[in-house]
PDB file with SEQRES, HELIX, SHEET and CRYST1 records, atoms N, CA, C and O in Angstrom:
SEQRES   1 A   71  MET ASN PRO THR LYS ILE SER PHE GLN THR HIS PRO ASP          
SEQRES   2 A   71  ARG TYR ARG HIS TRP GLN LEU SER ILE ASP GLY PRO ILE          
SEQRES   3 A   71  ALA HIS LEU ALA MET ASN VAL GLN GLU GLU GLY GLY LEU          
SEQRES   4 A   71  ARG PRO ASP TYR ARG LEU LYS LEU ASN SER TYR ASP ILE          
SEQRES   5 A   71  LEU VAL ASP ILE GLU LEU ALA ASP ALA VAL THR ARG LEU          
SEQRES   6 A   71  ARG PHE GLU HIS PRO GLU                                      
HELIX    1 AA1 PRO A   12  ARG A   14  5                                   3    
HELIX    2 AA2 ILE A   52  GLU A   68  1                                  17    
SHEET    1 AA1 2 TRP A  18  ASP A  23  0                                        
SHEET    2 AA1 2 ILE A  26  MET A  31 -1                                        
CRYST1    1.000    1.000    1.000  90.00  90.00  90.00 P 1           1          
ATOM      1  N   MET A   1      46.289 105.050  87.856  1.00  0.00           N  
ATOM      2  CA  MET A   1      47.033 104.788  89.062  1.00  0.00           C  
ATOM      3  C   MET A   1      46.480 103.544  89.733  1.00  0.00           C  
ATOM      4  O   MET A   1      45.267 103.417  89.899  1.00  0.00           O  
ATOM      5  N   ASN A   2      47.358 102.622  90.121  1.00  0.00           N  
ATOM      6  CA  ASN A   2      46.910 101.416  90.827  1.00  0.00           C  
ATOM      7  C   ASN A   2      46.801 101.729  92.320  1.00  0.00           C  
ATOM      8  O   ASN A   2      47.657 102.413  92.880  1.00  0.00           O  
ATOM      9  N   PRO A   3      45.734 101.221  92.964  1.00  0.00           N  
ATOM     10  CA  PRO A   3      45.614 101.434  94.386  1.00  0.00           C  
ATOM     11  C   PRO A   3      46.736 100.673  95.126  1.00  0.00           C  
ATOM     12  O   PRO A   3      47.153  99.589  94.719  1.00  0.00           O  
ATOM     13  N   THR A   4      47.199 101.279  96.215  1.00  0.00           N  
ATOM     14  CA  THR A   4      48.266 100.657  96.988  1.00  0.00           C  
ATOM     15  C   THR A   4      47.652  99.911  98.167  1.00  0.00           C  
ATOM     16  O   THR A   4      46.808 100.459  98.876  1.00  0.00           O  
ATOM     17  N   LYS A   5      48.069  98.668  98.380  1.00  0.00           N  
ATOM     18  CA  LYS A   5      47.556  97.865  99.473  1.00  0.00           C  
ATOM     19  C   LYS A   5      48.236  98.329 100.754  1.00  0.00           C  
ATOM     20  O   LYS A   5      49.459  98.446 100.820  1.00  0.00           O  
ATOM     21  N   ILE A   6      47.408  98.593 101.781  1.00  0.00           N  
ATOM     22  CA  ILE A   6      47.915  99.070 103.086  1.00  0.00           C  
ATOM     23  C   ILE A   6      47.767  97.959 104.087  1.00  0.00           C  
ATOM     24  O   ILE A   6      46.686  97.387 104.228  1.00  0.00           O  
ATOM     25  N   SER A   7      48.844  97.641 104.788  1.00  0.00           N  
ATOM     26  CA  SER A   7      48.800  96.644 105.861  1.00  0.00           C  
ATOM     27  C   SER A   7      48.934  97.381 107.184  1.00  0.00           C  
ATOM     28  O   SER A   7      49.818  98.217 107.369  1.00  0.00           O  
ATOM     29  N   PHE A   8      48.038  97.049 108.088  1.00  0.00           N  
ATOM     30  CA  PHE A   8      48.072  97.645 109.438  1.00  0.00           C  
ATOM     31  C   PHE A   8      48.807  96.757 110.435  1.00  0.00           C  
ATOM     32  O   PHE A   8      48.884  97.070 111.623  1.00  0.00           O  
ATOM     33  N   GLN A   9      49.340  95.660 109.944  1.00  0.00           N  
ATOM     34  CA  GLN A   9      50.139  94.744 110.738  1.00  0.00           C  
ATOM     35  C   GLN A   9      51.594  95.165 110.759  1.00  0.00           C  
ATOM     36  O   GLN A   9      52.201  95.219 109.689  1.00  0.00           O  
ATOM     37  N   THR A  10      52.177  95.456 111.856  1.00  0.00           N  
ATOM     38  CA  THR A  10      53.589  95.807 111.912  1.00  0.00           C  
ATOM     39  C   THR A  10      54.178  95.399 113.224  1.00  0.00           C  
ATOM     40  O   THR A  10      53.462  94.860 114.067  1.00  0.00           O  
ATOM     41  N   HIS A  11      55.427  95.623 113.437  1.00  0.00           N  
ATOM     42  CA  HIS A  11      56.163  95.218 114.617  1.00  0.00           C  
ATOM     43  C   HIS A  11      57.324  96.193 114.784  1.00  0.00           C  
ATOM     44  O   HIS A  11      57.837  96.705 113.789  1.00  0.00           O  
ATOM     45  N   PRO A  12      57.752  96.461 116.020  1.00  0.00           N  
ATOM     46  CA  PRO A  12      58.864  97.379 116.221  1.00  0.00           C  
ATOM     47  C   PRO A  12      60.133  97.094 115.368  1.00  0.00           C  
ATOM     48  O   PRO A  12      60.875  98.001 114.989  1.00  0.00           O  
ATOM     49  N   ASP A  13      60.333  95.810 115.096  1.00  0.00           N  
ATOM     50  CA  ASP A  13      61.484  95.437 114.260  1.00  0.00           C  
ATOM     51  C   ASP A  13      61.347  95.961 112.819  1.00  0.00           C  
ATOM     52  O   ASP A  13      62.340  96.059 112.098  1.00  0.00           O  
ATOM     53  N   ARG A  14      60.131  96.291 112.410  1.00  0.00           N  
ATOM     54  CA  ARG A  14      59.898  96.770 111.032  1.00  0.00           C  
ATOM     55  C   ARG A  14      59.626  98.300 110.957  1.00  0.00           C  
ATOM     56  O   ARG A  14      59.413  98.835 109.869  1.00  0.00           O  
ATOM     57  N   TYR A  15      59.633  98.973 112.084  1.00  0.00           N  
ATOM     58  CA  TYR A  15      59.419 100.424 112.071  1.00  0.00           C  
ATOM     59  C   TYR A  15      60.438 101.081 111.192  1.00  0.00           C  
ATOM     60  O   TYR A  15      61.619 100.740 111.262  1.00  0.00           O  
ATOM     61  N   ARG A  16      60.026 102.012 110.367  1.00  0.00           N  
ATOM     62  CA  ARG A  16      60.938 102.805 109.529  1.00  0.00           C  
ATOM     63  C   ARG A  16      61.065 104.212 110.040  1.00  0.00           C  
ATOM     64  O   ARG A  16      62.060 104.884 109.767  1.00  0.00           O  
ATOM     65  N   HIS A  17      60.064 104.681 110.786  1.00  0.00           N  
ATOM     66  CA  HIS A  17      60.006 106.062 111.144  1.00  0.00           C  
ATOM     67  C   HIS A  17      60.066 106.305 112.668  1.00  0.00           C  
ATOM     68  O   HIS A  17      60.129 107.451 113.114  1.00  0.00           O  
ATOM     69  N   TRP A  18      60.047 105.262 113.425  1.00  0.00           N  
ATOM     70  CA  TRP A  18      60.038 105.376 114.915  1.00  0.00           C  
ATOM     71  C   TRP A  18      61.054 104.421 115.474  1.00  0.00           C  
ATOM     72  O   TRP A  18      61.333 103.365 114.906  1.00  0.00           O  
ATOM     73  N   GLN A  19      61.610 104.824 116.621  1.00  0.00           N  
ATOM     74  CA  GLN A  19      62.475 103.930 117.381  1.00  0.00           C  
ATOM     75  C   GLN A  19      61.904 103.829 118.795  1.00  0.00           C  
ATOM     76  O   GLN A  19      61.819 104.823 119.517  1.00  0.00           O  
ATOM     77  N   LEU A  20      61.514 102.609 119.179  1.00  0.00           N  
ATOM     78  CA  LEU A  20      60.920 102.345 120.489  1.00  0.00           C  
ATOM     79  C   LEU A  20      61.946 101.617 121.307  1.00  0.00           C  
ATOM     80  O   LEU A  20      62.479 100.594 120.878  1.00  0.00           O  
ATOM     81  N   SER A  21      62.228 102.133 122.482  1.00  0.00           N  
ATOM     82  CA  SER A  21      63.118 101.447 123.435  1.00  0.00           C  
ATOM     83  C   SER A  21      62.486 101.475 124.794  1.00  0.00           C  
ATOM     84  O   SER A  21      61.920 102.491 125.197  1.00  0.00           O  
ATOM     85  N   ILE A  22      62.572 100.372 125.514  1.00  0.00           N  
ATOM     86  CA  ILE A  22      62.004 100.242 126.825  1.00  0.00           C  
ATOM     87  C   ILE A  22      63.058  99.798 127.826  1.00  0.00           C  
ATOM     88  O   ILE A  22      63.746  98.797 127.627  1.00  0.00           O  
ATOM     89  N   ASP A  23      63.168 100.548 128.884  1.00  0.00           N  
ATOM     90  CA  ASP A  23      64.137 100.222 129.944  1.00  0.00           C  
ATOM     91  C   ASP A  23      63.389 100.259 131.267  1.00  0.00           C  
ATOM     92  O   ASP A  23      63.177 101.302 131.884  1.00  0.00           O  
ATOM     93  N   GLY A  24      62.998  99.038 131.665  1.00  0.00           N  
ATOM     94  CA  GLY A  24      62.175  98.953 132.922  1.00  0.00           C  
ATOM     95  C   GLY A  24      60.888  99.680 132.759  1.00  0.00           C  
ATOM     96  O   GLY A  24      60.152  99.407 131.810  1.00  0.00           O  
ATOM     97  N   PRO A  25      60.564 100.629 133.670  1.00  0.00           N  
ATOM     98  CA  PRO A  25      59.301 101.346 133.606  1.00  0.00           C  
ATOM     99  C   PRO A  25      59.342 102.587 132.657  1.00  0.00           C  
ATOM    100  O   PRO A  25      58.346 103.292 132.493  1.00  0.00           O  
ATOM    101  N   ILE A  26      60.474 102.811 132.071  1.00  0.00           N  
ATOM    102  CA  ILE A  26      60.649 103.962 131.184  1.00  0.00           C  
ATOM    103  C   ILE A  26      60.689 103.552 129.741  1.00  0.00           C  
ATOM    104  O   ILE A  26      61.455 102.666 129.361  1.00  0.00           O  
ATOM    105  N   ALA A  27      59.846 104.207 128.906  1.00  0.00           N  
ATOM    106  CA  ALA A  27      59.869 103.933 127.465  1.00  0.00           C  
ATOM    107  C   ALA A  27      60.204 105.216 126.714  1.00  0.00           C  
ATOM    108  O   ALA A  27      59.779 106.307 127.094  1.00  0.00           O  
ATOM    109  N   HIS A  28      60.964 105.065 125.655  1.00  0.00           N  
ATOM    110  CA  HIS A  28      61.300 106.185 124.793  1.00  0.00           C  
ATOM    111  C   HIS A  28      60.819 105.876 123.391  1.00  0.00           C  
ATOM    112  O   HIS A  28      61.072 104.792 122.865  1.00  0.00           O  
ATOM    113  N   LEU A  29      60.119 106.837 122.781  1.00  0.00           N  
ATOM    114  CA  LEU A  29      59.661 106.697 121.410  1.00  0.00           C  
ATOM    115  C   LEU A  29      60.185 107.902 120.621  1.00  0.00           C  
ATOM    116  O   LEU A  29      59.758 109.037 120.835  1.00  0.00           O  
ATOM    117  N   ALA A  30      61.101 107.633 119.724  1.00  0.00           N  
ATOM    118  CA  ALA A  30      61.721 108.726 118.957  1.00  0.00           C  
ATOM    119  C   ALA A  30      61.258 108.656 117.516  1.00  0.00           C  
ATOM    120  O   ALA A  30      61.189 107.584 116.915  1.00  0.00           O  
ATOM    121  N   MET A  31      60.941 109.826 116.973  1.00  0.00           N  
ATOM    122  CA  MET A  31      60.486 109.919 115.588  1.00  0.00           C  
ATOM    123  C   MET A  31      61.635 110.324 114.682  1.00  0.00           C  
ATOM    124  O   MET A  31      62.381 111.251 114.998  1.00  0.00           O  
ATOM    125  N   ASN A  32      61.781 109.634 113.556  1.00  0.00           N  
ATOM    126  CA  ASN A  32      62.811 109.960 112.563  1.00  0.00           C  
ATOM    127  C   ASN A  32      62.244 109.560 111.186  1.00  0.00           C  
ATOM    128  O   ASN A  32      62.508 108.481 110.656  1.00  0.00           O  
ATOM    129  N   VAL A  33      61.451 110.494 110.645  1.00  0.00           N  
ATOM    130  CA  VAL A  33      60.784 110.214 109.365  1.00  0.00           C  
ATOM    131  C   VAL A  33      61.811 110.102 108.230  1.00  0.00           C  
ATOM    132  O   VAL A  33      62.624 110.998 108.008  1.00  0.00           O  
ATOM    133  N   GLN A  34      61.743 108.987 107.534  1.00  0.00           N  
ATOM    134  CA  GLN A  34      62.626 108.737 106.381  1.00  0.00           C  
ATOM    135  C   GLN A  34      61.967 109.249 105.120  1.00  0.00           C  
ATOM    136  O   GLN A  34      60.853 108.832 104.803  1.00  0.00           O  
ATOM    137  N   GLU A  35      62.623 110.147 104.382  1.00  0.00           N  
ATOM    138  CA  GLU A  35      62.034 110.718 103.179  1.00  0.00           C  
ATOM    139  C   GLU A  35      61.544 109.712 102.186  1.00  0.00           C  
ATOM    140  O   GLU A  35      60.507 109.914 101.555  1.00  0.00           O  
ATOM    141  N   GLU A  36      62.293 108.595 102.027  1.00  0.00           N  
ATOM    142  CA  GLU A  36      61.975 107.586 101.034  1.00  0.00           C  
ATOM    143  C   GLU A  36      61.097 106.490 101.651  1.00  0.00           C  
ATOM    144  O   GLU A  36      60.932 105.440 101.031  1.00  0.00           O  
ATOM    145  N   GLY A  37      60.536 106.688 102.830  1.00  0.00           N  
ATOM    146  CA  GLY A  37      59.789 105.643 103.500  1.00  0.00           C  
ATOM    147  C   GLY A  37      58.279 105.775 103.417  1.00  0.00           C  
ATOM    148  O   GLY A  37      57.570 105.315 104.313  1.00  0.00           O  
ATOM    149  N   GLY A  38      57.779 106.389 102.368  1.00  0.00           N  
ATOM    150  CA  GLY A  38      56.351 106.566 102.206  1.00  0.00           C  
ATOM    151  C   GLY A  38      55.659 105.346 101.650  1.00  0.00           C  
ATOM    152  O   GLY A  38      56.295 104.369 101.256  1.00  0.00           O  
ATOM    153  N   LEU A  39      54.351 105.422 101.626  1.00  0.00           N  
ATOM    154  CA  LEU A  39      53.532 104.329 101.096  1.00  0.00           C  
ATOM    155  C   LEU A  39      53.792 104.122  99.602  1.00  0.00           C  
ATOM    156  O   LEU A  39      53.833 102.985  99.132  1.00  0.00           O  
ATOM    157  N   ARG A  40      53.965 105.206  98.861  1.00  0.00           N  
ATOM    158  CA  ARG A  40      54.237 105.119  97.428  1.00  0.00           C  
ATOM    159  C   ARG A  40      55.699 105.461  97.161  1.00  0.00           C  
ATOM    160  O   ARG A  40      56.219 106.412  97.745  1.00  0.00           O  
ATOM    161  N   PRO A  41      56.365 104.718  96.302  1.00  0.00           N  
ATOM    162  CA  PRO A  41      57.768 105.022  96.043  1.00  0.00           C  
ATOM    163  C   PRO A  41      58.002 106.330  95.319  1.00  0.00           C  
ATOM    164  O   PRO A  41      59.118 106.849  95.340  1.00  0.00           O  
ATOM    165  N   ASP A  42      56.986 106.875  94.681  1.00  0.00           N  
ATOM    166  CA  ASP A  42      57.190 108.140  93.939  1.00  0.00           C  
ATOM    167  C   ASP A  42      56.858 109.356  94.788  1.00  0.00           C  
ATOM    168  O   ASP A  42      56.788 110.466  94.260  1.00  0.00           O  
ATOM    169  N   TYR A  43      56.649 109.177  96.104  1.00  0.00           N  
ATOM    170  CA  TYR A  43      56.307 110.285  96.957  1.00  0.00           C  
ATOM    171  C   TYR A  43      57.352 110.408  98.108  1.00  0.00           C  
ATOM    172  O   TYR A  43      57.484 109.513  98.943  1.00  0.00           O  
ATOM    173  N   ARG A  44      58.061 111.511  98.115  1.00  0.00           N  
ATOM    174  CA  ARG A  44      59.069 111.754  99.183  1.00  0.00           C  
ATOM    175  C   ARG A  44      58.390 112.459 100.334  1.00  0.00           C  
ATOM    176  O   ARG A  44      57.649 113.425 100.151  1.00  0.00           O  
ATOM    177  N   LEU A  45      58.659 111.955 101.523  1.00  0.00           N  
ATOM    178  CA  LEU A  45      58.097 112.591 102.696  1.00  0.00           C  
ATOM    179  C   LEU A  45      58.840 113.871 103.024  1.00  0.00           C  
ATOM    180  O   LEU A  45      60.044 113.985 102.791  1.00  0.00           O  
ATOM    181  N   LYS A  46      58.117 114.820 103.561  1.00  0.00           N  
ATOM    182  CA  LYS A  46      58.693 116.115 103.903  1.00  0.00           C  
ATOM    183  C   LYS A  46      58.853 116.238 105.468  1.00  0.00           C  
ATOM    184  O   LYS A  46      58.243 115.486 106.228  1.00  0.00           O  
ATOM    185  N   LEU A  47      59.652 117.165 105.877  1.00  0.00           N  
ATOM    186  CA  LEU A  47      59.859 117.327 107.345  1.00  0.00           C  
ATOM    187  C   LEU A  47      58.590 117.728 108.058  1.00  0.00           C  
ATOM    188  O   LEU A  47      58.414 117.359 109.219  1.00  0.00           O  
ATOM    189  N   ASN A  48      57.688 118.471 107.416  1.00  0.00           N  
ATOM    190  CA  ASN A  48      56.508 118.918 108.094  1.00  0.00           C  
ATOM    191  C   ASN A  48      55.251 118.127 107.747  1.00  0.00           C  
ATOM    192  O   ASN A  48      54.144 118.546 108.085  1.00  0.00           O  
ATOM    193  N   SER A  49      55.408 117.014 107.093  1.00  0.00           N  
ATOM    194  CA  SER A  49      54.260 116.160 106.775  1.00  0.00           C  
ATOM    195  C   SER A  49      54.715 114.712 106.685  1.00  0.00           C  
ATOM    196  O   SER A  49      55.898 114.429 106.499  1.00  0.00           O  
ATOM    197  N   TYR A  50      53.803 113.842 106.813  1.00  0.00           N  
ATOM    198  CA  TYR A  50      54.105 112.399 106.699  1.00  0.00           C  
ATOM    199  C   TYR A  50      52.890 111.676 106.217  1.00  0.00           C  
ATOM    200  O   TYR A  50      51.810 112.263 106.139  1.00  0.00           O  
ATOM    201  N   ASP A  51      53.033 110.414 105.889  1.00  0.00           N  
ATOM    202  CA  ASP A  51      51.906 109.653 105.355  1.00  0.00           C  
ATOM    203  C   ASP A  51      51.395 108.631 106.337  1.00  0.00           C  
ATOM    204  O   ASP A  51      51.847 108.571 107.481  1.00  0.00           O  
ATOM    205  N   ILE A  52      50.465 107.839 105.896  1.00  0.00           N  
ATOM    206  CA  ILE A  52      49.777 106.958 106.807  1.00  0.00           C  
ATOM    207  C   ILE A  52      50.687 105.868 107.441  1.00  0.00           C  
ATOM    208  O   ILE A  52      50.364 105.360 108.514  1.00  0.00           O  
ATOM    209  N   LEU A  53      51.797 105.513 106.801  1.00  0.00           N  
ATOM    210  CA  LEU A  53      52.665 104.498 107.374  1.00  0.00           C  
ATOM    211  C   LEU A  53      53.253 105.010 108.676  1.00  0.00           C  
ATOM    212  O   LEU A  53      53.475 104.210 109.585  1.00  0.00           O  
ATOM    213  N   VAL A  54      53.516 106.303 108.811  1.00  0.00           N  
ATOM    214  CA  VAL A  54      54.030 106.866 110.069  1.00  0.00           C  
ATOM    215  C   VAL A  54      52.969 106.729 111.137  1.00  0.00           C  
ATOM    216  O   VAL A  54      53.284 106.375 112.273  1.00  0.00           O  
ATOM    217  N   ASP A  55      51.726 106.997 110.804  1.00  0.00           N  
ATOM    218  CA  ASP A  55      50.594 106.873 111.763  1.00  0.00           C  
ATOM    219  C   ASP A  55      50.410 105.427 112.144  1.00  0.00           C  
ATOM    220  O   ASP A  55      50.169 105.157 113.321  1.00  0.00           O  
ATOM    221  N   ILE A  56      50.506 104.479 111.235  1.00  0.00           N  
ATOM    222  CA  ILE A  56      50.323 103.069 111.519  1.00  0.00           C  
ATOM    223  C   ILE A  56      51.371 102.616 112.566  1.00  0.00           C  
ATOM    224  O   ILE A  56      51.052 101.934 113.540  1.00  0.00           O  
ATOM    225  N   GLU A  57      52.610 103.018 112.326  1.00  0.00           N  
ATOM    226  CA  GLU A  57      53.680 102.634 113.251  1.00  0.00           C  
ATOM    227  C   GLU A  57      53.465 103.278 114.615  1.00  0.00           C  
ATOM    228  O   GLU A  57      53.685 102.629 115.638  1.00  0.00           O  
ATOM    229  N   LEU A  58      53.043 104.529 114.655  1.00  0.00           N  
ATOM    230  CA  LEU A  58      52.785 105.207 115.924  1.00  0.00           C  
ATOM    231  C   LEU A  58      51.644 104.492 116.681  1.00  0.00           C  
ATOM    232  O   LEU A  58      51.759 104.241 117.881  1.00  0.00           O  
ATOM    233  N   ALA A  59      50.570 104.174 115.991  1.00  0.00           N  
ATOM    234  CA  ALA A  59      49.452 103.475 116.649  1.00  0.00           C  
ATOM    235  C   ALA A  59      49.934 102.137 117.184  1.00  0.00           C  
ATOM    236  O   ALA A  59      49.552 101.762 118.293  1.00  0.00           O  
ATOM    237  N   ASP A  60      50.747 101.409 116.454  1.00  0.00           N  
ATOM    238  CA  ASP A  60      51.252 100.120 116.909  1.00  0.00           C  
ATOM    239  C   ASP A  60      52.114 100.301 118.174  1.00  0.00           C  
ATOM    240  O   ASP A  60      51.992  99.528 119.124  1.00  0.00           O  
ATOM    241  N   ALA A  61      52.970 101.309 118.179  1.00  0.00           N  
ATOM    242  CA  ALA A  61      53.866 101.527 119.338  1.00  0.00           C  
ATOM    243  C   ALA A  61      53.038 101.876 120.574  1.00  0.00           C  
ATOM    244  O   ALA A  61      53.293 101.340 121.653  1.00  0.00           O  
ATOM    245  N   VAL A  62      52.054 102.760 120.439  1.00  0.00           N  
ATOM    246  CA  VAL A  62      51.245 103.144 121.577  1.00  0.00           C  
ATOM    247  C   VAL A  62      50.402 101.985 122.098  1.00  0.00           C  
ATOM    248  O   VAL A  62      50.237 101.828 123.307  1.00  0.00           O  
ATOM    249  N   THR A  63      49.868 101.169 121.181  1.00  0.00           N  
ATOM    250  CA  THR A  63      49.115  99.988 121.624  1.00  0.00           C  
ATOM    251  C   THR A  63      49.988  99.013 122.358  1.00  0.00           C  
ATOM    252  O   THR A  63      49.591  98.465 123.386  1.00  0.00           O  
ATOM    253  N   ARG A  64      51.195  98.787 121.833  1.00  0.00           N  
ATOM    254  CA  ARG A  64      52.139  97.870 122.523  1.00  0.00           C  
ATOM    255  C   ARG A  64      52.497  98.410 123.901  1.00  0.00           C  
ATOM    256  O   ARG A  64      52.579  97.639 124.857  1.00  0.00           O  
ATOM    257  N   LEU A  65      52.706  99.678 124.021  1.00  0.00           N  
ATOM    258  CA  LEU A  65      53.050 100.228 125.326  1.00  0.00           C  
ATOM    259  C   LEU A  65      51.877 100.084 126.301  1.00  0.00           C  
ATOM    260  O   LEU A  65      52.071  99.774 127.476  1.00  0.00           O  
ATOM    261  N   ARG A  66      50.681 100.308 125.807  1.00  0.00           N  
ATOM    262  CA  ARG A  66      49.540 100.247 126.665  1.00  0.00           C  
ATOM    263  C   ARG A  66      49.234  98.817 127.183  1.00  0.00           C  
ATOM    264  O   ARG A  66      48.890  98.619 128.349  1.00  0.00           O  
ATOM    265  N   PHE A  67      49.372  97.852 126.284  1.00  0.00           N  
ATOM    266  CA  PHE A  67      48.945  96.505 126.650  1.00  0.00           C  
ATOM    267  C   PHE A  67      50.115  95.571 127.044  1.00  0.00           C  
ATOM    268  O   PHE A  67      49.906  94.654 127.838  1.00  0.00           O  
ATOM    269  N   GLU A  68      51.308  95.772 126.526  1.00  0.00           N  
ATOM    270  CA  GLU A  68      52.405  94.925 126.884  1.00  0.00           C  
ATOM    271  C   GLU A  68      53.267  95.494 128.020  1.00  0.00           C  
ATOM    272  O   GLU A  68      54.009  94.759 128.671  1.00  0.00           O  
ATOM    273  N   HIS A  69      53.162  96.800 128.249  1.00  0.00           N  
ATOM    274  CA  HIS A  69      53.946  97.431 129.335  1.00  0.00           C  
ATOM    275  C   HIS A  69      53.012  98.408 130.061  1.00  0.00           C  
ATOM    276  O   HIS A  69      53.253  99.614 130.011  1.00  0.00           O  
ATOM    277  N   PRO A  70      51.971  97.941 130.724  1.00  0.00           N  
ATOM    278  CA  PRO A  70      51.037  98.875 131.373  1.00  0.00           C  
ATOM    279  C   PRO A  70      51.601  99.647 132.561  1.00  0.00           C  
ATOM    280  O   PRO A  70      50.991 100.604 133.039  1.00  0.00           O  
ATOM    281  N   GLU A  71      52.762  99.225 133.027  1.00  0.00           N  
ATOM    282  CA  GLU A  71      53.339  99.911 134.190  1.00  0.00           C  
ATOM    283  C   GLU A  71      53.725 101.324 133.819  1.00  0.00           C  
ATOM    284  O   GLU A  71      54.229 102.068 134.661  1.00  0.00           O  
TER     285      GLU A  71                                                      
END                                                                             
């Protein structure tokens, strides 16, 4: 098995599992895990579990909210 390269650089435009919307001082972050959106193409995500890409996107969204929209 070849190791998979993981990138921790992402942007809301590239989120596959989260939808971030900001309206003034209110932010909404909705989760919608895509079964085929895992790190490896041969692994389907399940409703009760997810892989590291979901966590990377979540961390990016929380960081953006904290530093770009501190209100």
